[in-house]
C-alpha positions as CSV (number, residue, x, y, z in Angstrom):
1,M,15.7,-13.5,12.5
2,T,16.1,-10.4,10.8
3,A,19.0,-8.2,10.3
4,L,17.1,-5.6,12.4
5,E,16.5,-8.3,15.1
6,F,19.8,-9.4,15.1
7,N,21.2,-6.7,14.5
8,R,19.2,-5.8,18.0
9,L,20.1,-8.6,20.1
10,S,23.8,-7.2,19.3
11,Q,23.7,-4.1,20.5
12,A,22.1,-5.7,23.8
13,G,25.2,-7.9,24.6
14,V,22.9,-11.9,23.7
15,L,25.1,-13.9,21.5
16,L,23.6,-16.3,20.2
17,I,24.8,-19.7,19.6
18,Q,23.5,-22.9,18.2
19,E,25.6,-26.9,18.7
20,E,24.4,-27.6,14.9
21,P,23.4,-26.1,11.9
22,K,20.3,-25.3,11.2
23,R,18.3,-24.9,7.6
24,Y,16.1,-21.8,7.3
25,D,12.6,-21.7,6.6
26,V,12.2,-20.4,2.9
27,P,8.7,-19.9,1.0
28,K,9.0,-22.2,-1.5
29,A,9.9,-20.4,-4.6
30,R,7.3,-20.9,-7.4
31,H,9.3,-19.7,-10.3
32,A,12.8,-21.1,-10.9
33,S,14.3,-17.9,-11.0
34,C,13.9,-17.1,-7.9
35,L,16.0,-20.3,-6.7
36,P,19.2,-18.7,-6.6
37,L,18.4,-16.6,-4.5
38,V,16.5,-18.8,-2.0
39,E,20.3,-20.3,-1.8
40,E,22.2,-17.9,-1.2
41,I,20.0,-16.7,1.5
42,Q,20.6,-19.7,3.2
43,K,23.7,-19.2,3.0
44,L,24.2,-16.3,4.0
45,R,22.5,-16.5,7.2
46,L,24.3,-19.6,7.7
47,L,27.6,-17.9,7.1
48,M,26.8,-14.8,9.5
49,E,25.7,-17.2,12.3
50,K,29.3,-19.2,12.1
51,A,31.3,-15.9,11.8
52,A,29.3,-14.1,14.3
53,G,30.5,-17.6,16.9
54,D,33.3,-17.7,14.9
55,E,34.7,-13.9,15.5
56,G,32.5,-14.0,19.5
57,N,31.2,-10.6,18.7
58,L,28.6,-9.4,16.6
59,S,29.0,-6.1,16.3
60,S,32.5,-7.4,14.2
61,E,33.2,-5.8,10.2
62,L,32.3,-9.3,9.1
63,V,29.4,-9.6,11.0
64,I,28.2,-6.5,9.5
65,E,29.7,-6.6,6.3
66,I,28.0,-10.6,5.6
67,S,24.9,-8.9,7.3
68,M,24.4,-6.1,5.0
69,R,25.1,-8.2,1.5
70,L,21.7,-10.7,3.1
71,D,19.8,-7.8,3.4
72,E,20.4,-6.5,-0.4
73,K,20.0,-9.9,-1.4
74,I,16.6,-10.9,1.0
75,N,15.2,-6.7,-1.5
76,E,16.1,-8.7,-4.5
77,Y,14.3,-11.9,-3.4
78,M,11.7,-9.4,-1.9
79,T,11.6,-7.5,-5.8
80,L,11.9,-10.4,-7.7
81,R,9.3,-12.0,-6.8
82,R,6.7,-8.8,-6.5
83,R,7.5,-8.5,-10.4
84,A,6.3,-12.0,-10.7
85,G,3.6,-12.1,-8.5
86,D,4.3,-14.1,-6.2
């Protein structure tokens, strides 16, 4: 789920709760330089999910802050992949 989809669900008042943390499917990094970003993106996604559940509000300041950081990291990852020719 993208941050945009997450925000749309937030505005619609939909709360997503999962019983156990899940590992997000991410493309395999072909270059070692991508691995730290992939790991950080996964951690931020899980952190955002947990924060949304804990806060009980998808538009809380904490969730939005994590979402913005996640967007930055995803953009950084995509830029790195384009430069690497993936």
